[in-house]
C-alpha angles and dihedrals in degrees: 000000000000122000131208110258090217106046102011091236118149110260117234125188130036118027094235094051112126106187131039096229142008088253092059092046092051092045093053092047090048091054094046091052092043090056093048094047090048090062093046096043091046089077093048091050092052092048091052092047090051091050092048092050092046092047091051094053097039106062096142098048092249126052144139123230132175114258094231091058095054090043091052090054091055100265113155113195090197091073116072137137103221145335142236128205117208127208093270089060096251116142119220116198119214136208098199105304098346118082136187138197125198114228132176117217123172090347089304122119117224139169125230106211122207138172121231111269129201091243090060090068091076 
């Protein structure tokens, strides 16, 4: 006897039937899609979190913030949308229009925060 994977009810009817009802079939597919989407949207959520944090700490368009402070807020530097390399060879990573560059000064790590400018498009 086959049992429904959702509600554990005995399945009656066709021999190849997998679920006891349309409700159970729909519930199973919903859970499966939800898990797949959670993995996909996890990246998008982190990018939006990074952007929100960078925007909050970069009111003037150019600022410097300690690395620990951003990390404590939930910032993850591994998630970014694009990058820009300046004439000095430094690579700024961006979350949408807000960018950051990791620098070490006096054995302390800091981020220089910038906002995307028109001249960066070239």
